[in-house]
N, C-alpha and C positions, 0 to 999 in steps of 0.2 A: 398509541402513545408516542409522543415526540421526544426523542432523546437529546435534542440539541436546543441550546438557547438561541433566541433570535439574533443576539449580538454576542460575538466572542471577542473580547478585548484583552483577555489575560494572556500575556506572553511568558510570564514567570510561572512555571509549573509548581503546584502545591506539593508534589511528591518529594520525598527525601531519599538520599542515597547514603550508602556506607562505603568507605574506602579503607585502604590499609592504615590510614591515619585515624580511623575511628568513624564516628558519626552518631546519629544521622546528621547529614548536612543538607542545606537547601540546594536545589538544582541551580547551577549558575546560569545567568542570562547568556544565551548564545550570541555570537557576533555574526553579522551578515558577511557571507563570502564576498570577496572582491571578484569582479567579473574576470580578472586576469587569472584567478585561481581555478576557475571552473573547467577549462580544457584539461588541466592536469588531473582533476578528479574523474572526469569522464574517461580519460586514458587509463586510470587505475582500475576502473570497472572492467574495461576491455582486457587489460593485462590479467586481472584475476580470473576472468572467464577462460582465457587461453590456458592459464596455469591449471585450472580445474580439469579441462579436457586432457591436457598433457599428463595429469596425475591419474587419469583413468575414469573420470566421471562421464556419464552419458550426456549430461547437460547441466545448466545452471538456472537458478531462479533469482531475478532481481527483486530485492526487498523494497518495494515502494509503498509500504504500509506503516501503520502503528506509530506515527509521529517521528519516524527517523528521517534522515536527510531529504530523500526525494519527496516524502510526504510533507515535510515542512515547506518545501517549495510549492507543492500542489495545493495545500489547504489555504482557505481564505484567512483563517485566524492567525496563522503563523507567517504568511508571506506578505510583508508590508513593503516590499521592494518597489522602486520606481523606475528601474532600468528595464532591459529587455527580458529579464527573468521575473518580472512582477507586473501586476495590473490586470491584464486580460487573462482569460483562461488559456489562450494559446501561449502567452508568455510564461504563466505559472507551470504549464506542462512542458516547457522547453527543455529543462534539464532532464526530466524523465525520458522524453523522447530521444534526446541526444544520447543518453546512456543506453537505451534499448537499441538504437541504431548502431552504436559503437560495438556492443557485444554481439549483435547479429552479424555485423561485418566481420568480427573476429572469429566467430566459431560457427556461424550459420543460424538463421532465425529459428530453424526447426529444433535447435538445441537450447532455446531460451524461453523461459516463462517469466511472468511478472506477477507479484503479489500486491494487491491493493486493498485498502480498507475504507470504503466511501463514508461509512457512518461512524467510524471509530473516533473517539475524542482523546485518546491517550497522548500524553505529553503536550496537551493543549493545542494539538493540531486538529482542527475540526471545521466542518462546514454545516450549515443548516441542512435539514433533510432535503428541502427543495433544491438547494444549490448542489448538494451531493448527487442527486439524480441528474440534474441538468448537465453538470460538468462531466460526470463519468459516462453518461451516454455518449456525449461528444468525444470523450477520450477513447472509448471503444472503437468508434468509427475512425478516429484519427490514427490509432495504432494499426488498424487494418490497412489504412492508406499509406502510412509512412514507414511502417515496419511489417510488411506483409509476411505471412507464413510463420508467425510465432507458434511455439509448441502449445501454449495454453495461456489463459487468463485465470488467475487464482484470486478469489475475493473472500473477505471475511464477512460472515453473516452479521446482519444488523443487531442480533441479540447480544453480540459481544461488542459493546459500545465503548467501554473504557478499559483498555488493557485486558485483563482476564476476568473482569466483573461482568457477570451475565445479568441482563435486564429482566425484571419480573413483569408478568402480565402479557397482554397482547401487544404486538408490535405491528403498526400499520404501514410499514414500508419493507420492501424486499430487495433481493438482488435480481429479480426478474427483468427489470428494464435493461440491465447491463448484459444479462444473458442473451436477451433478444437483439441487442445492438451489435454484438460481436460475431464474427464468422469463425472464431477460434474455439477449440474445446474449452469448456468452462468448468472450473473447479470451485467448490464452496467449502468453507471451513469456519469453525468457531462455535463451540458449545454443542456440537452435534453428538447425539447418542445413537445407539443402534437403530432405534425405531424412527427417529427423526432423519437419520441419514438415508434409510431405506425409503422414507416418504419423499425426501428431496429428489432422489433419483426417479422414483415411480412417477412423480408429478412432472418430471422433465425440467426441473428447476436447475439442474446441473448435470454435467456429463460424468462427474466423479466427485466424491467428497474426500476431505482431508482431515486426518486426526493428528493432533500435535502433542497436547499436554501429557497424554498417557505415555508417550514414547520418549519425551525429552525431559520429564521431571526427574529430579534426583531420586534414586531408589530408596532413600531413607525418608 
């Protein structure tokens, strides 16, 4: 089952938000960052990493998934830039790699992980399955080369394609290409239950599995 459309042209998300002023409101159209703003943002990631370590955390995870800023730069549907941060895969990955390099320099690569969602379509940030495989296999090798010694790679399972909505039926694409392309410990997350988590480890598809919703959901 292919979870992606062959062309993604929608940049305005259909999701709605609630604010202190009420709602629901339509998501606003984001503006493109000016190139001059980007070094400051990279610096903020590094400062946040240093603050986390000073506060007593063992390490940090950079959120490069789920349609947020770094994922918006990485995904084909959302990155329409024509400067050094758009166009080629190398350019689209530039911000992510700059951030990973900055936090690794700040606190040590062995204290840094990164979360990625190759097949996720949340917030209209998406790639075709074919592009997701091609791009992220390249990214695994590029991170090994450019930011060696990362603590781990953390990826979202393809079953969780749009936010927290789990796909039905068989899915004909996996995280295995990325697992095989990286030298770093590989973590998988997204819709896993006890039996599927055990199977994932048993089959060697990940070094560890991650559970989130059961632990971060509101108790009510």
